[in-house]
N, C-alpha and C positions, 0 to 999 in steps of 0.2 A: 462877348456874350456866348458866343459858340462854344468856346473852350470851357466856360462855366457849365453850360447845359451837358456837354459830353462828360465832364468830370463826374456830375451827380448822376447822369444816366447809367454810369458803370455800376455804381451802388444800387441804384433803382432796379436795373435788371437782374443784378446778382441776388438781390434780396427778394426779388419777386413781390414787391410791395404793390398791392392793387390800388386803384383810385377809390376814394379821393384822397388817399395818402400819397406823399412823395418825400424823396430825400432832399432836404434843403441845406444841410450843413454837415461838414465832417471836420473832425480835429484829431490830429495825431500827437499823442502825448509820449514822445520817445522815452522820456525818463521813466515812465510807467510801463512801457512796451504796450501801449494800449491805444486802440483806435476807436474814437467816439463817433457814432453816426446819428444825426438828429432827424427825426421824421416828424412831419406836420401834415395836417388835413388841409384841403383847399378852402378858401374863403366861400362861405355859403354852403358848405357841404351838407348833405343829408345822409342819415344813416337809418338802419333797420332797428326797430325797437327790440331790445334784448329780452323783454318780458313776454310780448305778444307776436313780435315778428313784423309788425306793420312797418312799411317802408315810408321813406320821405320825412322822417323826423329831424326836426331842427335841433341845433345845439342849444342846450339850456344853460349850462355853465361847465366849468372845468373842475374835474374831481381831483386831478393830480397834475401839477405843473411839469413834473419831470419824473415819469415812470420809466424804469430801465429794465432791460433784458440782457442777459449774456447770449452772445451769438457765436456761430462758428468763426474761427479766426480767419482774418483776411491776411494772407501771407504769414509773416511770423507774429502778427500783432493780435493780441487778445482784443476781442471786439464787443463793445457795448452799444446797444440801440437805446435811444432816448426818444420819448414822445410825451406830448401833453395828452391826458386822457379826458375827453369830453364826456358829459352827461347829456341825454336827450330826455325831453318831456314828450310823452306819447299822448296824442289827443284821443286815441282809441281806447286805451286802458288807464290812462291818467297816471301811469307811474313814471318816475324819474329814475333812469338807470344809466350806468356807465356803458358805453358802447363795447361791442365785442370786436376785437381786432383779429386779423388773419394770421399774424405771424407768431402768436403765442396763445396758449390756453389761459382762461381767466385764473387770476391768482398766482401763476407761475413767474418765476424769475429768470426763466430760460426762453429762448425762442424755440419754436417747434423743430426747427431743423437741428439746433443743438441737443435738444432732447433725444431726437432720433439717432444723432451720432453717438451720444453716450450710452444709450440702450443698446445699440449695436456692439459697443465695447464691453458692456456689462454682462452680456450673455456669454462672452468668450474670456473675459479676464476677471480676476478678483477686483471688487469694487474699490478697494484701497488703491490698486495699482491704476485704476481708471481715474480716480481722483487726482493722483500725482501727474497723470498724463495730461489732463485737462485744466489743472490748476484750480480745482474747486474742492471744497471741504466734502468728504463722502457723506456726511449727513444730508446734505442738499441733493446729492445724487440718489441716495436711498429713497428720498421723498419722490423723486420723479419715478424710480423704478417701481415703488409700490403703488403709485397712482395708476400706471399702466397695467400692472399685474391685476390689481383689484378691478379695474375696468374690464379686462379680459375675462376674469373669473365670475364677474357679475352675469355675463352672458352664457355661462356654461349651462347646457341643458341637462337636468337631472329628472326630467319628467318620467322617464322609463326606468329608473334606477329600482332594482329590486333585491340584488345581492351585493352585500358589503364585505369587504376584508378590511380588518383594522388592526393596527399594531403601533406600539410607541417606538420612538427613536431619540436618542440623546442629542440635545441641541448645544449644551455646554457642561462643563464640569460643575459638580455640586449637586447631582441628581435632578437636573433640569431636563424636562422631557417634553416632546411634542408628540401627539397622537395623530396618525394619518388615517383617513377613511378613503378607501379605493372603490370605485365602481368595477366589479369583477368582470362585467361584460364589455365595457369600453376601455378597460385598463388606464382609467384617469384617476388622478388624485382630485377628488371633488371637494374635500374639506380638510382642514388641519386646525388643530387647537392646542394650546399648551395644557400640560399635565398628563396623567395616566390613570386617573381614578374613575369612579363611576360617574362623576360630573361631566366627563367628556362626552357621555352619551346624551346627557341633558342639553349640552351646548349644541351637539350634532342634531338632536331632535329640533332645537330652535331653528337651526340652519334650514332643515327640511320644511319647517313651518313657514319660513320667509319665502320659500320657493313654491309654496303651494303643494308639497307632496305629503300625502297622508302617511302617517306612521304604518298603517296597515299594508301600505304598498311594499315596504321592506319584508321580504320573505326569509331571507338567510343571512346569517352573519357567519364570518369566518375569523376566529381569534385564538389567542392562547388561553391558558386556564386561569387567567387572572381573576380572582373573585370579584374585583371591582368591575371589570369588563362584564362578567357574567350577570351580576346583579344590575348593573345599569341597563343592559339589554333587556333582561326580563322585565324590568320596571317600565322602560320607555317604548319597547317594542315587543309587547307580550305575544304578538302573532308570529313573530320570527322564530326560526329554529337556529341552533348554533352548531357549526362544525368546528371542532378543535383541530387546530392545525397539526398535520401529522409530522412536520419537521420539528414542531415544538415538543410533540410527544417523544420522538427520538432524542431530542436534545436532553429532555429530562432523564431518559434511560441512560444516555451517555454520562450524565453527571453522576448519576448513582454508580455506574460502573467505575467511574474515576474515583469516586470515594472508597470503593472496595479496594482498588489498586493502592490508594495512598495508605489505607489501614494495614494492607498486607505487606507493603514495601518495608515496614520497619523490621519484619522478620525475614523477609525474602529480598535480599539486596540485588538479585538479578533483574528485579522489576525496575530498577533505577533507569531513567532516561527512556522509559518505554511508552510513556503516556499517549503519544500521537499514534503509536502502532496499534493500540487498543481502540482509539476514538475514531480513526478513519475507516471508511469503508474499504474492504479489501482491495477493490480494483483501483483505489487512489493511493495505495501505499507505495512509497519509493522502494527501490530494491533492497536497500539496507534495512528498512522497517520490516518489509516482508520476511526477510531472512531472520530478523530478531523475533518476530511474532511466530514463525514456524517452530523455533526452538522453544519459546515460553508456553506455547499451546500444549506441547507434549508433557509438560510438567503438571502436577496435581496442584493447581494453584485455584484459589477462590476467585481471583481475577479472571482466570480462564472460563469458570463456570459463568461468572456474570457476562463475559464476552459472548458466550454461546447464547444466553438468554437474549442478549441485544440482537444478534443476528436472527435469532428465531422470531422475535417481534417485528423485525424489519420484513420478514417474509410474509408477514400478514397482509401487507399492503398489495401483494400479488395474488392473493387468493380471491376465489369467486365470492361475491358478496353473500350469497346463502351460507357459505362456510364461515364468514368472518366472525361471527359471534361465538361459535363453538371454538374456533382456533383462539380467540381472544381469552375465552375463559380457561382453556387448557393452559395457555401461557401464564395467566394470572395464578392458577393453582400451583404451577411449577415455581414461579417467583415466590409465592407466599411459603412454600416449603423448603426454600433454599438455605435458610439459616444465615443469609446475607442481609443485614439489617438495612443498608441503603437500597437493595433490590426489593425487599419486602415493603419498605415505605413507598417507594415509587409505584409498585404494584397496587397498593391500596388506594393511592391517589388517582391512578388511571382507572381503577374499577369505579370510583365515584363519578367519573366523567365517561363512563363507557358509552353511554348514548350519543354524546357529542363526538367521540372518537369514531364510532362505528358509522356516524352519519356521513363520513367522507365516502363511503362506498355508494352513497346515493348522490351526493352533490359534486364529488371530486374537487371541492374547493380546498385550496392551501393558501399560505402566505408566502409561497415562493416568490411571487411577483413583488410583494412588499419588501422582502429580503433584499431583492436586487434594487428596489427603489431606495431602501435605506442605505445600501452600498453606494449607490450614485450620489445620494444627498450628502452622505459623510464625506465622500471623496471631495465634492465640491467645498464642503466646510473646511476640511484640511487644507485645501489649496488656498482658501481665503484666510487661513489661520483664525477661523470662527467668525461669528456675527455677533455684534454687540447686544442685539435685542432679539426677542422671540418673533417680533413681527418681520424683521429682516429675514431671518431664518425661513420662516413660512413662505414669505414672498419668493425667495430664491427656490425653494422646493416646488412651488406651484410652476414657476417658470421653467425649471429644469425638467421635471417629470413630465409635465404636459406639453413641453416644447411650444410654449406660448409664442405666438407672432405678435410681439409687442409693437412692431413698427409698421405692420401692414395696415 
């Protein structure tokens, strides 16, 4: 009898199973490399009501004769816990409910210790690799991961949010996008949703409604010049002002500059292989690129003129706010008279969005943080070789960007 008690006390202590539960049997199936541990409740046991919390409830019937949970391995053996799941009838609230157990959350097929183990692996490794490591299908692990991420995100405090940066990022091939919303003051990813149209602002506004945040509380948005973003903000957040991301502004000018280079390269072969010399900032050029650019700048090239326009607009961001509007207008006039169609086109676009561009001198808001976040998320995606669903992508983005403590 002593040996019997000692044998089961080992599992009882290791599993930390509280009374009235106890380990009463184990079975090692070597051909399956699996250890089965059977748990039972003591005769006459009383439980708390899962509905109202009243203690001292008697067992009414058995809801499930053999509920199972995957547990951490014992030695080299995959371990499965088994238990009958009783239901209690509460005299206080009159409800009949299945009891809540201590070693697993309701509805889960894994023990809490197993879930915490895989979560610790999933924040460090691709989920497919974790699935191979623990011998479970990755769909089941994603279900666990998303449960804890969503639980953590439910508790995120957005009551003081006033300034939002938003941008889209690719989640998969085929023009599939997710739009991120960042609280500029706390640097947290507070919301993400599929798509990149005006409807993402509708979904974001519903998120704020669910949190009890008035739309009028949001005073500032920072985004690119997407017409969909602009119309969505104006419709759902009429009290907010928009700052157009200065990095996006310079990206548009760089794209116009590159178009000029491509057009001119047909008649000026010396421009071949010079793309990055024109697009990079001077301080970021390699020695070879700097040498090439120095030679090309001395030639009477349309690309050279477009390049000087780019550098000139870049200087605007260093000017005093009082001078910014005058500087912008002079730059616009220069670009319009340049007879370089790509530069004329981009100058007209920037003129239409002048207010939001110059708003930077008041808010100093940029999407630089979002660009860094996008890079981090895309690196994680490449490491995992992609995510099958948008929900998986968003959950991993929340966990990665916000450094969520999923186990604590």
